[in-house]
BAFI-3210 file (N, C-alpha, C; in Angstrom, 3 decimals, decimal comma, padded with zeros to 6 digits):
// residues 193
n [1|2|3|4|5|6|7|8|9|10|11|12|13|14|15|16|17|18|19|20|21|22|23|24|25|26|27|28|29|30|31|32|33|34|35|36|37|38|39|40|41|42|43|44|45|46|47|48|49|50|51|52|53|54|55|56|57|58|59|60|61|62|63|64|65|66|67|68|69|70|71|72|73|74|75|76|77|78|79|80|81|82|83|84|85|86|87|88|89|90|91|92|93|94|95|96|97|98|99|100|101|102|103|104|105|106|107|108|109|110|111|112|113|114|115|116|117|118|119|120|121|122|123|124|125|126|127|128|129|130|131|132|133|134|135|136|137|138|139|140|141|142|143|144|145|146|147|148|149|150|151|152|153|154|155|156|157|158|159|160|161|162|163|164|165|166|167|168|169|170|171|172|173|174|175|176|177|178|179|180|181|182|183|184|185|186|187|188|189|190|191|192|193]
n.u [045,267|042,947|040,327|038,601|035,916|033,072|030,723|028,411|029,440|031,928|031,609|031,926|034,525|035,734|038,829|040,270|038,743|038,571|041,326|041,568|040,297|040,572|043,250|044,011|042,797|044,941|047,269|046,804|046,660|049,258|050,937|049,670|050,712|053,521|053,813|052,910|054,803|057,124|056,947|056,562|059,376|060,606|059,658|060,526|063,521|063,703|062,634|064,949|066,841|065,628|065,833|068,726|069,279|067,810|069,388|072,088|071,509|070,514|073,166|074,406|072,876|073,818|076,147|076,216|074,967|076,885|078,961|077,453|076,955|079,944|080,497|078,584|079,654|082,182|080,937|079,969|081,854|083,766|085,029|084,058|081,294|080,446|080,468|078,854|076,424|076,251|076,346|073,693|071,976|072,192|071,446|068,773|067,943|068,092|066,264|063,766|063,801|063,706|061,042|058,028|055,522|053,670|053,519|052,523|050,001|048,896|048,709|046,998|044,900|043,905|043,009|041,270|037,894|034,971|033,528|035,121|037,366|040,677|042,022|044,623|048,118|050,751|053,967|056,274|059,654|059,718|061,141|062,202|063,265|061,240|058,660|056,047|052,533|050,688|047,433|044,881|041,489|038,194|034,764|031,562|030,638|031,588|032,143|032,971|035,615|036,642|036,265|038,632|040,677|040,389|040,736|043,332|045,065|044,846|045,838|049,267|050,832|050,502|051,093|050,014|048,187|045,883|043,103|043,440|042,184|038,910|036,335|033,480|032,146|031,200|029,562|026,736|026,543|029,121|032,530|035,728|038,586|041,809|043,980|046,667|049,778|052,069|054,054|054,659|056,482|056,495|059,441|061,987|062,381|065,080|065,079|064,298|061,646]
n.v [-003,223|-000,596|001,072|003,883|005,095|007,498|008,009|009,565|012,122|012,705|012,824|010,424|010,798|010,497|010,561|010,065|010,479|013,229|014,152|013,274|015,062|017,767|017,631|016,925|019,293|021,335|020,687|021,000|023,819|024,113|023,487|025,128|027,506|027,098|027,111|029,783|031,235|030,292|031,480|034,144|034,670|034,134|036,012|038,171|037,920|038,336|040,846|042,181|041,457|042,873|045,628|045,927|045,715|048,162|050,016|049,454|050,357|053,066|053,800|053,753|055,560|057,908|057,979|058,258|060,639|062,473|062,043|063,170|065,994|066,401|066,572|068,267|070,718|070,746|071,307|073,838|075,584|077,998|077,912|075,544|075,940|076,664|074,553|072,886|074,020|074,182|071,300|070,553|072,231|070,610|067,909|068,366|069,227|066,624|065,249|066,309|066,192|063,099|062,880|061,746|062,300|061,180|058,692|059,780|060,763|058,035|056,828|058,670|058,297|055,758|056,531|058,512|059,681|059,360|061,829|063,759|066,074|066,809|069,934|071,397|070,393|070,534|069,712|069,713|069,880|068,680|069,650|067,157|066,222|064,747|064,169|066,493|066,773|069,215|069,341|070,614|070,265|069,874|069,460|067,900|068,177|068,435|065,724|064,464|065,308|064,464|061,865|061,413|062,133|059,918|057,743|058,377|057,770|055,066|054,245|053,150|055,217|057,532|059,411|060,656|062,385|065,452|067,374|070,660|073,024|074,181|075,486|076,824|077,055|079,739|078,866|076,903|074,438|073,632|072,500|073,763|072,379|071,969|069,465|068,269|066,002|063,495|062,335|058,686|057,095|053,792|051,790|052,239|049,628|047,359|048,142|050,460|051,392]
n.w [084,325|084,796|083,708|084,394|083,267|083,135|081,463|081,553|082,414|081,078|077,416|074,760|072,385|069,210|068,536|066,235|064,195|064,498|064,010|061,304|059,822|060,713|060,582|057,913|056,802|057,845|057,111|054,491|054,469|055,203|053,160|051,166|052,561|052,169|049,224|048,835|050,285|048,908|046,395|046,952|047,924|045,689|043,819|045,334|044,961|042,028|041,813|043,089|041,297|038,960|040,355|040,299|037,500|036,816|037,966|036,594|034,354|034,717|035,411|032,840|031,328|032,838|031,982|029,331|029,254|030,336|028,451|026,206|027,179|027,350|024,473|023,380|024,645|023,133|020,872|021,262|021,239|020,054|017,564|016,633|015,892|013,475|011,897|013,415|013,120|010,290|009,778|011,136|009,886|007,296|008,129|008,914|006,038|004,754|006,189|005,834|003,160|002,992|003,925|002,588|000,573|-000,630|000,717|003,054|002,389|001,705|003,860|005,473|004,176|004,859|007,815|007,312|008,056|005,681|005,420|005,436|004,704|003,774|003,733|004,145|004,652|006,638|007,129|009,901|011,488|014,923|018,061|018,979|016,846|015,020|012,999|012,624|011,849|010,691|010,277|008,242|007,883|006,586|007,336|007,587|010,350|013,864|014,790|012,906|012,768|015,132|015,071|013,470|014,840|016,704|015,096|014,394|016,590|016,949|014,824|013,507|012,288|013,465|016,005|019,097|018,270|018,143|018,302|017,660|017,176|016,344|014,085|013,187|009,700|007,457|005,771|005,985|007,866|008,444|009,363|010,607|011,015|012,851|013,207|014,822|014,585|015,303|012,745|012,006|009,694|008,136|008,197|005,887|003,055|002,101|-000,824|-001,349|-001,300]
ca.u [044,983|041,630|039,856|036,975|035,094|032,023|030,052|027,569|030,227|032,922|031,145|033,165|034,908|036,538|039,972|040,700|038,018|038,873|042,445|041,543|039,624|041,392|045,108|043,939|042,900|046,106|048,079|046,593|046,931|050,674|051,140|049,507|051,725|054,914|053,728|053,005|056,234|058,054|056,241|057,111|060,874|060,882|059,304|061,652|064,791|063,366|062,699|066,326|067,657|065,332|066,699|070,136|069,509|067,752|070,705|072,981|070,682|070,673|074,508|074,839|072,207|074,261|077,531|075,722|074,665|078,105|079,271|076,593|077,461|081,014|080,128|077,986|080,749|083,221|080,298|079,740|083,315|083,595|085,601|083,300|080,205|080,035|080,363|077,792|075,304|076,245|075,765|072,458|071,140|072,152|070,694|067,454|067,690|067,903|065,082|062,880|063,983|063,041|059,484|057,271|054,039|052,721|053,407|051,742|048,364|048,410|048,600|045,995|043,578|043,497|042,278|040,371|036,476|034,155|032,729|036,120|038,201|041,925|042,179|045,652|048,984|052,071|054,999|057,516|060,150|059,699|062,286|063,188|063,300|060,147|058,074|055,042|051,795|049,468|046,389|043,412|040,454|036,703|033,510|029,877|030,217|032,686|032,150|034,176|037,183|036,833|036,717|039,823|041,683|040,434|041,440|044,817|045,377|044,726|047,060|050,716|051,687|050,138|051,064|049,721|047,065|045,277|042,396|043,825|041,185|037,883|035,738|032,221|032,549|030,252|028,543|025,830|027,067|030,556|033,473|037,088|039,198|042,856|044,563|048,386|050,067|053,581|053,877|055,819|056,693|057,088|060,824|062,111|062,964|066,494|065,287|063,963|060,317]
ca.v [-001,770|-000,153|002,540|004,491|006,219|007,836|008,759|010,963|013,580|012,798|012,111|009,665|011,338|009,781|011,353|009,983|011,100|014,613|014,452|013,108|016,272|018,663|017,336|017,284|020,845|021,979|020,002|021,552|025,051|024,128|023,167|026,599|028,576|026,994|027,582|031,340|031,590|030,053|032,768|035,268|034,772|034,070|037,660|039,439|037,748|038,997|042,370|042,403|041,159|044,144|046,801|045,610|046,031|049,481|050,770|049,215|051,126|054,467|054,408|053,852|056,904|058,919|058,155|058,783|062,152|063,124|062,131|064,259|067,056|066,967|066,604|069,511|071,435|070,778|071,791|074,837|076,211|079,136|077,409|074,427|076,434|076,665|072,989|072,116|074,768|073,470|069,898|070,552|072,350|069,170|066,899|068,993|068,977|065,408|064,737|067,087|065,291|061,929|063,017|061,096|062,854|059,716|057,694|060,474|060,582|056,756|056,569|059,555|057,614|054,822|056,841|059,685|059,688|059,657|062,980|064,790|066,404|067,714|071,303|071,623|069,563|071,197|068,919|070,609|069,106|069,537|070,049|065,952|065,956|063,993|064,761|066,700|067,259|070,353|068,752|071,497|069,471|070,530|068,332|068,262|068,537|068,228|064,323|064,158|065,552|063,853|060,524|061,365|061,885|058,500|056,751|058,510|057,136|053,704|053,932|053,151|055,811|058,887|059,278|062,101|063,131|066,041|068,497|071,799|074,099|073,936|076,849|076,793|077,885|080,663|077,925|076,140|073,952|072,814|072,790|073,800|071,916|071,788|068,352|067,968|064,610|063,219|060,962|057,776|056,398|052,451|051,586|051,753|048,507|047,992|048,347|052,027|051,341]
ca.w [084,136|085,220|083,287|085,021|082,628|083,326|079,954|081,848|082,640|079,844|076,353|074,012|071,199|068,132|068,475|064,983|062,977|064,475|063,448|059,966|059,562|061,010|060,404|056,481|056,440|058,432|056,107|053,112|054,571|055,558|051,855|050,548|053,084|051,862|048,163|048,589|050,571|047,696|045,594|047,653|047,807|044,179|043,660|046,091|044,083|040,689|042,198|043,173|039,970|038,508|040,936|039,589|036,223|036,871|038,701|035,954|033,102|034,817|035,101|031,722|031,000|033,133|031,470|027,788|029,549|030,497|027,180|025,696|027,656|026,613|023,046|023,349|025,099|022,051|019,752|021,491|021,036|018,689|016,228|016,050|016,038|012,169|011,517|014,066|012,590|008,833|010,106|011,903|008,515|006,290|008,638|008,747|004,865|004,497|006,855|005,021|001,666|003,085|003,988|001,319|000,460|-001,145|001,826|004,078|001,748|001,683|005,262|005,831|003,326|005,925|008,871|007,201|007,655|004,375|005,437|005,967|003,370|003,874|003,057|003,935|005,345|006,640|007,905|010,205|012,406|016,272|019,222|019,160|015,334|014,961|011,881|013,210|010,680|010,893|009,347|008,339|007,469|006,523|007,386|008,024|011,613|014,527|015,137|011,703|013,014|016,435|014,740|012,733|015,921|017,485|014,321|014,293|017,798|016,806|013,865|013,813|011,852|013,736|017,497|019,611|017,456|019,045|018,100|018,491|017,188|015,400|013,816|012,226|008,726|007,205|004,911|006,651|009,640|007,844|010,568|009,621|012,362|012,955|013,932|014,985|015,046|014,925|011,750|012,035|008,718|007,923|008,058|004,446|002,927|001,200|-002,281|-001,329|-001,778]
c.u [043,568|041,529|038,422|036,629|033,584|031,296|029,063|028,356|031,136|032,175|032,199|033,205|035,794|037,552|040,403|040,132|038,392|040,408|042,684|041,215|040,438|042,750|044,771|043,914|044,203|047,129|048,023|047,095|048,352|051,352|050,859|050,475|053,182|054,859|053,779|054,296|057,143|057,981|056,918|058,686|061,203|060,496|060,357|062,923|064,746|063,398|064,204|067,119|066,889|065,639|068,326|070,115|068,774|068,951|071,754|072,547|070,851|072,141|074,894|074,270|073,247|075,468|077,336|075,719|075,719|078,732|078,573|077,072|078,792|080,985|079,525|078,779|081,745|082,215|080,121|080,864|083,312|083,966|084,932|081,742|079,410|079,817|079,208|076,550|074,960|075,521|074,171|071,533|071,116|071,350|068,973|066,906|067,138|066,900|063,904|062,875|063,470|061,773|058,978|055,829|053,238|052,464|052,497|050,383|047,786|048,219|047,404|044,564|043,012|042,783|041,349|038,737|035,734|033,734|033,576|037,023|039,783|042,075|043,950|046,776|050,268|052,805|055,988|058,298|060,145|061,060|062,974|063,267|062,331|059,385|056,515|054,060|050,863|048,792|045,216|042,346|038,938|035,840|032,475|029,766|031,690|033,011|032,995|035,370|037,263|036,929|037,717|041,012|041,684|040,945|043,008|045,177|045,339|045,724|048,316|051,610|051,480|050,103|050,786|049,196|046,353|044,458|042,746|042,905|039,934|036,939|034,502|032,484|031,168|029,127|027,889|026,606|028,382|031,419|034,718|037,884|040,908|043,696|045,996|048,591|051,469|053,369|055,241|055,876|056,880|058,760|061,183|062,572|064,325|066,318|064,633|062,570|059,644]
c.v [-001,566|001,257|002,961|005,462|006,446|008,687|009,373|012,033|013,518|012,172|011,552|010,672|010,417|010,481|011,236|010,634|012,656|014,924|014,334|014,215|017,397|018,877|017,642|018,758|021,839|021,495|020,928|023,195|025,096|024,059|024,508|027,538|028,435|027,374|029,220|031,894|031,574|031,158|033,944|035,870|034,707|035,551|038,413|038,892|038,503|040,298|042,771|042,366|042,783|045,646|046,583|046,458|047,745|050,267|050,716|050,450|052,945|054,908|054,278|055,245|058,091|058,986|058,557|060,384|062,865|063,108|063,121|065,854|067,475|067,335|067,973|070,969|071,879|071,656|073,360|075,932|076,915|078,384|076,361|074,713|076,488|075,432|072,629|072,847|073,975|072,084|069,749|071,179|071,084|068,278|067,167|068,658|067,540|064,608|065,130|066,475|063,862|061,916|062,453|061,733|061,843|059,059|058,449|060,367|059,185|056,425|057,155|058,953|056,593|055,144|058,009|059,263|060,100|060,993|064,234|065,104|067,206|068,729|071,828|070,637|070,083|070,348|069,953|069,609|069,625|069,517|068,423|065,366|064,685|065,035|065,063|067,156|068,306|069,851|069,817|070,564|070,265|069,051|068,804|068,580|068,072|066,730|063,903|064,078|064,763|062,428|060,495|061,044|060,368|057,662|056,959|057,859|055,813|053,446|054,069|054,133|057,287|058,741|060,957|062,977|064,135|067,076|069,774|072,882|073,637|075,363|076,203|077,695|078,829|079,836|076,943|075,598|073,162|073,281|072,666|073,435|071,752|070,475|068,563|066,491|064,340|062,023|060,204|056,917|054,705|052,526|051,451|050,380|048,719|048,352|049,808|052,086|051,726]
c.w [084,166|084,427|084,046|084,043|083,020|082,023|080,234|081,853|081,240|078,516|075,509|072,736|070,349|067,817|067,050|064,159|063,026|063,744|061,956|059,276|059,625|060,494|058,672|055,963|057,089|057,643|054,891|053,111|054,758|054,193|050,948|051,194|052,370|050,271|047,811|049,094|049,513|046,681|045,558|047,290|046,539|043,507|044,008|045,314|042,756|040,797|042,621|041,993|038,919|038,737|040,084|038,358|035,733|037,037|037,521|034,538|033,451|034,969|033,721|031,034|031,510|032,481|029,854|028,140|029,454|029,074|026,043|025,615|027,139|025,371|022,882|023,652|024,058|020,971|019,849|021,392|020,054|017,511|015,731|015,516|014,429|011,756|012,293|013,344|011,077|009,197|010,459|010,522|007,472|006,748|008,510|007,347|004,442|005,114|006,052|003,641|001,806|003,316|002,300|001,423|000,011|-000,107|002,902|003,588|001,775|003,022|005,806|005,368|004,301|007,219|008,379|007,124|006,197|004,364|005,703|004,944|003,912|002,995|002,997|005,157|005,381|007,662|008,645|011,187|013,947|017,016|019,188|017,957|014,850|013,660|012,246|011,882|011,325|009,903|009,460|007,508|007,763|006,541|007,638|009,404|012,485|014,838|013,904|012,212|014,204|016,100|014,167|013,566|016,571|016,201|014,322|015,361|017,706|015,607|014,199|013,294|012,282|015,672|017,844|019,223|018,729|018,238|018,407|018,031|015,978|015,114|012,514|010,931|008,623|006,438|005,724|007,901|009,510|008,959|009,738|011,233|012,076|013,664|013,833|015,632|014,469|014,068|011,846|010,933|008,812|007,734|006,386|003,956|002,216|-000,200|-002,313|-001,585|-000,358]
res [m|r|l|d|i|n|l|a|t|t|p|y|e|d|a|r|e|f|w|v|r|w|g|t|g|v|g|a|l|a|v|l|t|l|v|l|l|a|l|a|v|e|g|w|t|k|a|g|r|d|r|q|d|i|a|r|i|q|s|q|i|e|e|r|d|k|e|r|s|k|a|q|g|f|l|d|m|g|a|n|r|s|t|r|d|q|s|q|f|l|n|g|l|i|q|r|k|a|f|s|w|t|r|v|f|e|d|m|e|l|v|m|p|t|n|l|h|v|v|s|l|q|p|k|l|n|d|q|n|q|m|e|l|e|i|r|v|v|g|e|n|r|n|a|a|v|e|l|v|h|r|m|e|r|s|k|h|f|q|g|a|q|l|e|q|e|n|q|s|g|e|g|s|a|v|i|a|l|v|d|a|i|y|v|p|d|p|m|d|p|n|g|k]
***
């Protein structure tokens, strides 16, 4: 066997070194591609399960809405209106009776800035049967009322705190502010404490 090699026109190449370098790189990319492909398939299957769970929950919500509309229709009948109104009235009384002024003031004490004072506090039930507090405060400046709202937002007992209105009082630079928030008390323990 005769090999004619003209090194002047065809330079010598080490093919083994080429395949070791590039083969390792291509192999690493192939492994990375397989890993990413496996992660994509896993994510797709999890998303499919999540879609099934969402569809199941939505169907349960639709069933509950149908049951609720049937029950509401039954309660709206003329013969049942008085019972419905009486039960709503009694439930409202029970919720108002369960309202603890002591707990509210203890929770307010934790979020109240030092240079702010509560002038009035009015609890009322909103449309979703949540206890909404209307708090009128007086402070040295507006920043104290804003600080109260920020502290209420970080508290687990107050939700949706908003500074509804603020007025300069006639006495110096004191500010009277109205803050609304939904009050969420701690669940009572079995001993009633």
